[in-house]
N, C-alpha and C positions, 0 to 999 in steps of 0.2 A: 504493499500500500504507501501509494505518496503520504508526503507530511500532512496535508491537507486532508487525505483518506483517512488517516488516522485520526486528526484533530476530531472530526465528524463522529468517526465511529467511538469515540472515547464520551463525547455527549451524548450520544446516543445509548450508549450502555450505562450511562451516569443518569438519564432518565430527562435530560434537559429539553430533548426533541425525539420525534421520532424519523426525522429526516429533513433534507434541504433542498433549495434549489437555489443555485448562484449565478448571476449573469454580470459581467463587469464589462466595461468599453468605452468607446470616446463617441463624439457626435456622431462619426459617419461607421462604425464598426464594431460588432463584438471581438472583444480580446481574450474573452475567456467565460466558458460557462461549464457547468459540473451539477448534477444530480446525484444526490445518495440517499438509501434508506426509503422509510417508507411514507406514503400519503395516507394511506387507510390501513391501520394494525387490523381492523376487522375483517377485510378482504385481501389483506396482504400485498395492496397494489402498490408498487413502487413509486418513487416521486418521478416526475418527468417535467420539462420545459412548458408544458401546456398546462399543469396541475394548479389548479384556481385556490387563492386562500383570500381570507376574509382580512385584509390589511389594516384593522382597526384605526389607529391614532394617525397612520400615513393618510388615511381621508382628511385629515384637518388640512395641510398644506395643499395635497394634490387636487383637491375638490372643493374645499371651503374657501379657501386663500385664493386659490387662482379665480373663483368665481366670480369671489368680491373684488377682485384686482381687474377683472374683465368690467364689470359694470363701474368701476371707478373711470376706467380709460374711457369710456363710452360717456363720461358724464353723468352717469346715472345715479352717484353718490359719490361724496367727498369723505376721504379719509380721515379729514382732520375733525370733520363735525361731530358731536353725542351720538352715539347709536341711537340714543333714545328719540333722535328727530325722526327717525326711521321705523322704530318700535314703538309707538305710543300704548302698546301692549302690554307693556314692563310696565309694573305696579309697585316694585318694590322701592326699599330707601337707598340712598345714596350720598355719603359723606360730601362727594364731589361729583357734580351732574355732568362734568365736563369728561366722560368716560368715551375715547374716539376708538375707531377700527384699530387702532395699532396698538393701543392699551391691550385689546381684546385678543390680538391676533399674537400679541407677545407674550401674552397671561402676566402681566402689568395692569391690569384692572382694578385690582383692590376686591375682588367678589370673593364671599362665602357661599357658595352653591346650597340650596337647599333641593336636594336632590334625592329623595328617600327611595327605595327600592321597597317592594311591597305593596305596592299602592296601583293603582289602575292608570292607565295611559294619561287620563283627564286628569285625575289627580297630580299625578307627577309634574304635566305640563303647568297647572295651574302652579304649583309650588316652585317648579322652576323660574316662573315670571314674577317672580315674586323674591328672587334670589338677593340678599343685599349687598350693599359694595360698601362695607365697612372700614376700608383703607382708602387712604389717599393713592389715586393712580401712582404708576412709575415710583412706587415706594417699597412694595413686596412683588417676589415673585412667588405667583402660586398656578402651579400647571391646574387649570380648570377646564373639563369638557363643555360647560354652559356658554362659556366665552365664543366658541364655536358654534352651539346650538344658536345663541342669539344671531350670530351673523347668517348662519343659512336661511333662518327665518327671515332676516332681510333679504336676502336673495331673493324668496319666493315672494315677498310683498312687490318688491321693485321689478322683477322681471313677468310677474303674472304666472310662473310656472312652478310646479314641485320641485324640488331640489335636484331630483333624480333625471328630471325630464331636461331642466335646464344644465345641468353636468353633461349628460347625454348629447345634447345638441351643439353645445357651445366648447365642450372638451373633450370628452372620448371619441368622438365623430370625426371632429375635425383633424386630430391627431393620428386616427385611424386605429385607437385601443376597441377594437371588436369584441374581443373578451372582456370586457369590463363593464360591471354594472353597481348601480348604488343601490342598498337595501336588501334587493333579492335577486340573486344569481339566476342568469337566463337556464331556461330547462335543459339546454343542450349541456350545459356545463355541469349538470348533478353529479355525472359519474366522476368528475375531474376535481371536486372539492375535497381538501383535506380534512381529515378527522385530526382533532385537537382535544386539550384537556376538558374542554365543555361540552364538546358532543361527541364523546366515546360511545355513549348510550342514548345519544338523541340525534336530531336532523342537522346536519354539518350546513345546510342550508340557513340556519337561523342566526342571526348575528352574533358576533362573539360578545360585544360590547352590551354588557348588561342592562343599561338606560336606553340604550339606542333600541335594545329588544323589545323594551316593554312600549317605547314609542311606534314600533313597526307595526304598520307598513309606512307611517309617515317617516322618509328619510330625514336622516338629523345631520348637521354637520360636523359631528365629533367622531362620528366612525360608520363602517358599515358598507364600504366598497370591496366588490367580490374582484379580483384580477389577478394576473399572471406576471411572472417576472418577463416577458419580453412585451406586455404592454405598460408596464412601468417603466422599461428601459425608453418606450418612445417619450413618453413623458419627461424623463431626465434628459433625453436628446433636445427638445425644447430648450429646456432651462440652459443646458449648455450652450446654446444657440443666444441667449438673452433674449428669448422670448420672440426672435424674429420669425416672420412668417405665419406666428399666431396672435402675439401683441402688435398693436400699432405702434409702440412707443416702445420707451427705456424702461417700463415701469416693474419689469422683471429684477433689472440693476440696481432701481432705486429703492425698492422695497424689500425684494427677497435676500439679499446679498446684504444688506444694510442692517447693524447692529441696534435694536432700539431701546436697548435695556441702559439703566441710568449707569454712570461709570462705577465699576468695580462690581458690580452685579452679574447674574446668570445670562450670559450674551443669547439674546434671541431676535431673530428678524420676523419679518410678515409671513408666519408659517412655520418658520424653520429653528431647529435648536443650533447654537453654534458653539457649544460646551467643546473646549480645546479635549477635554480628556475623553470623549466619544467619537474623537473623529479619527480616521486611519491614517496612520503615521507615515507613509507615502502619498498621503493627499495635502494640498497647500492649505494655509488659514483661511482660503477663499472656498471654503466647503460649508456647505449646507448639510445639516442631518435629519433625521427622524425616523422614530420606531414604531411600531405597532404593538398593541399589547398581547396578541395570539401568537406573535413570536417572527417580527418580520425588520429589517433595518434598510435603509436606502441614505447613500450617502452622494451627494453631487459637488463635484468640484470643480467651480467656474476658473480657478488659477491654471490648473493642470489640463482642463479639456476631459475628464473623465468622470466615469459614476460606478458605484458598486453597488449592489442589489444582493441582499442576504435574506431568502425566506425559509422559515422553517414552522411546522407546529409544536407550538411550544406544548410541554408539560410538566416543566419544573418552574421554579421561581423566578419570577420576572425579570430581577436584577441577573440573576445566572444566566436569561436567556442574552438580556443584553451583554455581558461579558463575552458569552459564547460567539455571538455571533460578530462582536469586533473583533475577537480573537481569530476568527475564519477570516474576516474580511483582510484583516493584517498578513496573515499568512499568504492569502492569494495576491494583493499587491506586492508583498516582497518577493514575490517568484518572475511576476509579468511585468513590474514597472520597478526591477531593479536601479 
């Protein structure tokens, strides 16, 4: 076995995940691809490049943040205006009412979510819409799914379309992401869906994220995109082109690769994590990154013009999964990009 295969085999035996799909490349070509392990332990189906993953929170930057920037570029919303100007249905309390889209997108909004489980979708939505903003914006980092749910509700209000329809027509189809769907996988994908820790004894077509699952079939901006490694690569290549041919301006450069965090605090851009400790060693400091809680990681390095995607079906602890995927990515890029 190669060093990479040994690493993946180790994590499989440790119970971190059952298998992995890896794809790395540049704007113009794939440089490395690899599959290993099982996508479905119940049927012994091996991982393949067309295996479909629920990528959980990678939905935030790829789906929600991209949708918001498309509407901003079209002049339909102002990223600097308070989000409540576009979502008057919000009826919670705010220590400072001037929370704008960048604060939501970077998780520096100051919100404390009221986002319970074990309630109906109606109750969950009602409670979410009252979530209080108790801290001054840009003073505290708190990763919070509600930030992205608010943005997705605004996308729906402005576009007049359900989130999954807007994303399909404005992101997935234009980029040729024919194997990507939000909230509900396509019928022809059923046999290619991964089995992970949540759905060993249930339907793998059900969203991994617990809150998005309650609100289904209403697609929410925090999670729920089903996709494949080759489709994610199509999105990554658009970002490496700085949005050219997709966006009409330099909004990707201005928003997705810019750190909006206060000085000395956890670095975040519009949708993406910039934490140095989570970035691949051979990538530059112009790398954006995001993970999915069901076992996926994606890095896009504008500085070197490369991307790396590591998709797994998580069975172990969340943090162990993140560390394992970074270890795998470092092994890949250490070999092909010495």
